[in-house]
C-alpha positions in Angstrom: 187.1 144.1 108.6 184.8 145.0 105.7 182.4 141.9 105.6 182.4 142.4 109.7 181.2 146.3 109.0 178.7 145.2 106.8 177.5 142.7 109.1 177.0 144.6 111.5 175.4 147.3 109.9 172.8 144.9 108.7 172.2 143.5 112.2 171.9 146.9 113.3 169.0 147.5 110.6 167.1 144.6 111.4 167.0 145.5 114.8 165.7 148.8 114.1 163.0 147.3 112.1 161.5 144.8 114.3 161.9 147.0 117.8 158.4 148.0 118.7 158.5 151.4 117.9 155.6 153.9 119.8 152.4 155.1 117.8 149.6 156.6 118.0 146.4 154.4 119.4 143.8 154.3 116.1 141.2 156.0 116.8 137.7 155.2 114.7 135.0 158.0 113.5 132.0 158.4 115.3 130.1 156.2 113.2 132.2 153.1 114.1 132.4 154.0 117.5 128.7 154.1 118.2 127.6 151.3 115.5 127.7 148.6 118.0 125.5 150.3 120.6 122.7 150.3 118.1 122.9 146.8 117.1 123.2 145.5 120.2 119.5 146.6 121.7 118.0 145.4 118.5 114.9 144.1 119.4 114.2 145.9 121.8 111.2 148.5 121.6 110.3 149.9 125.1 112.5 149.9 128.8 110.4 150.2 131.9 112.8 151.4 134.4 111.7 152.1 138.2 114.2 154.3 139.9 114.9 155.5 143.6 116.4 159.1 143.3 118.5 161.3 145.8 118.5 164.6 145.3 121.8 166.7 146.9 120.9 169.6 149.0 124.5 171.1 150.1 125.7 169.1 152.8 122.9 167.4 153.5 121.9 163.8 153.0 119.2 165.1 150.5 115.9 164.0 149.5 115.0 160.2 148.3 112.1 160.3 146.1 111.0 157.4 143.5 110.6 157.9 139.6 109.3 155.4 136.6 111.1 155.9 133.5 109.7 154.8 130.1 111.6 154.5 127.2 110.1 154.2 123.6 112.3 153.7 120.5 114.2 157.0 118.9 114.6 158.7 122.4 111.3 159.1 123.5 110.6 158.6 127.1 108.6 159.6 130.0 110.3 160.2 133.4 107.3 160.3 136.4 108.7 162.3 139.7 106.6 161.5 142.6 108.0 164.1 145.1 107.1 166.1 148.2 105.4 168.5 146.2 103.3 165.4 144.4 104.0 164.3 141.0 106.2 166.0 138.1 106.3 164.6 134.4 109.3 165.1 132.0 108.3 164.0 128.4 110.6 164.3 125.5 109.3 163.2 121.9 111.6 163.7 118.9 113.7 166.4 120.0 111.2 168.2 122.2 111.7 168.2 126.2 108.9 169.4 128.4 108.8 169.5 132.2 104.9 169.2 133.1 103.8 170.6 136.8 106.9 171.0 138.2 107.6 172.7 141.8 110.0 175.4 142.3 112.6 172.8 143.3 112.0 170.3 140.7 112.3 173.2 137.8 115.6 173.9 139.2 117.3 170.3 138.9 115.5 169.2 135.8 117.4 169.7 132.5 118.2 167.8 129.6 120.6 165.9 131.1 118.5 163.6 132.3 117.4 163.1 128.7 120.6 162.1 127.4 120.7 158.2 128.0 116.9 157.5 127.1 117.6 159.5 123.9 120.6 157.2 123.0 119.6 153.9 123.9 117.1 152.3 121.2 118.2 153.9 118.3 117.5 152.2 115.2 120.3 153.4 113.0 123.9 154.6 113.5 122.8 157.7 111.4 119.9 158.7 113.8 122.3 158.4 116.7 125.2 160.6 114.9 122.5 163.6 114.4 121.1 163.4 118.2 124.4 163.8 119.1 125.1 166.7 116.6 121.5 167.8 118.2 123.2 167.8 122.1 125.8 169.8 121.0 128.3 167.1 120.8 131.0 167.7 117.3 131.3 164.1 115.9 134.0 164.7 113.4 136.4 165.0 116.7 137.1 161.9 118.2 139.9 161.0 120.8 140.5 158.5 123.7 140.4 158.9 127.1 140.4 156.7 131.0 138.2 156.8 133.3 139.3 155.2 136.6 140.7 152.3 135.2 138.8 151.4 131.8 139.6 153.2 128.4 137.1 154.9 126.8 136.7 156.5 123.3 135.6 160.7 123.2 132.9 162.0 120.9 133.5 165.7 120.4 135.5 168.8 121.7 137.3 168.7 125.3 135.8 170.2 128.0 137.8 173.3 128.3 137.8 174.5 125.0 134.6 176.1 123.8 130.9 175.9 125.1 129.7 171.7 123.4 129.2 168.5 124.7 131.0 165.2 124.7 130.2 161.8 125.1 132.7 158.7 126.7 131.9 155.5 125.0 133.6 152.3 126.4 136.0 151.0 124.6 135.6 147.3 125.0 131.7 147.0 125.0 130.7 150.2 123.6 128.9 152.0 126.4 128.1 154.8 127.3 130.1 156.0 130.2 129.7 159.7 130.4 128.4 162.5 129.0 129.0 166.4 129.5 127.5 169.5 128.4 126.9 173.2 128.8 123.3 174.7 129.8 121.6 177.6 131.2 120.7 177.8 134.3 118.8 180.9 135.1 121.1 183.8 134.2 124.3 181.9 134.1 125.9 178.9 132.1 126.7 175.8 133.9 128.2 172.6 132.8 126.3 168.7 133.6 127.8 165.8 133.8 125.8 162.5 133.7 128.1 159.4 135.1 126.6 156.2 133.8 128.0 152.8 136.0 127.4 149.5 137.6 126.1 148.0 134.1 124.2 144.7 134.5 122.3 142.7 132.4 118.4 142.6 131.9 116.9 140.2 129.5 118.8 138.6 127.2 121.1 141.5 125.7 120.3 144.4 127.0 123.0 146.3 129.3 121.9 149.4 131.3 123.5 150.9 134.0 122.1 150.6 137.7 123.4 153.3 139.0 123.7 157.0 137.3 125.3 160.1 139.2 124.7 164.1 137.9 126.7 166.7 138.6 126.3 170.3 137.9 129.9 172.0 137.7 131.2 169.2 139.5 129.2 169.5 142.7 127.1 166.2 142.6 123.4 166.8 142.3 121.8 163.7 142.2 122.2 160.0 142.2 119.9 158.0 140.7 120.0 153.5 141.3 117.7 151.1 139.4 115.1 149.2 141.3 113.2 147.0 138.6 113.6 146.9 134.7 111.2 145.6 132.2 111.5 145.3 128.6 109.1 145.5 125.3 106.5 147.0 127.9 103.2 148.4 126.2 104.2 152.1 125.4 101.1 154.0 123.6 102.3 157.5 121.8 99.8 159.2 123.9 101.9 159.0 126.6 104.9 160.9 125.4 103.2 164.0 124.7 102.3 166.4 127.2 98.9 166.7 128.5 97.0 169.6 127.5 95.5 170.0 130.9 98.7 170.1 132.8 98.9 173.4 135.2 102.2 173.7 133.6 104.1 172.9 130.3 107.6 174.0 130.8 110.0 173.6 127.5 113.8 172.8 128.7 116.0 174.5 126.7 118.8 172.2 124.4 122.5 172.2 125.4 124.6 175.1 124.6 127.6 175.0 122.1 129.7 177.1 120.0 128.2 176.9 116.8 125.1 178.6 118.3 
């Protein structure tokens, strides 16, 4: 019986060793998650995007406006909104974001959330991208995994329910931004704003751009932007990314709020 016992014990240990055991999924550091995004758009120096944006007002259908978005390298962008009250211009150069000639409604609707995607797309290095996320309130030392509908994504930043801060969701397969959430001030209160980047399509040879962008304030849909046209490597003079000194009003847009402040 002793040889049979030894054989049974041996087989038992073999089965234990070979049987698949649950293990935590490997989650790379933020730099590894973001690296493909910086290489994907190499060779692209600027983007000109035509948008149709609907601002939702309560339970109504909302106001539809036309927008022109010009994105330069390293996060610079210029957004011109042709609304009922005239042109409103949103300009970001470096880390300064201002709105020019805002109407009362535009001032309420415009926030730094609109500058997140342009700030991420045409970065020249992963180091620059990580620094920008830190500025946007994201703790880049914290990574995880999540699922948006059926899509598995990496997350960078703290859980939304923990402390004031920002968080980025990046699609695991293609490493594209899917969602950004942050906390900002509206008047005398703090609100959580969120952007959803959907329906990525190819423009040109390699560029992948979301054809639909949804913006939420405290989980209520605030605006939806749909792409109607896009051009790559258009002429983008630096002066377009500087506020006009003769503008009627230039209002700085505050940064996202995070616990480290």
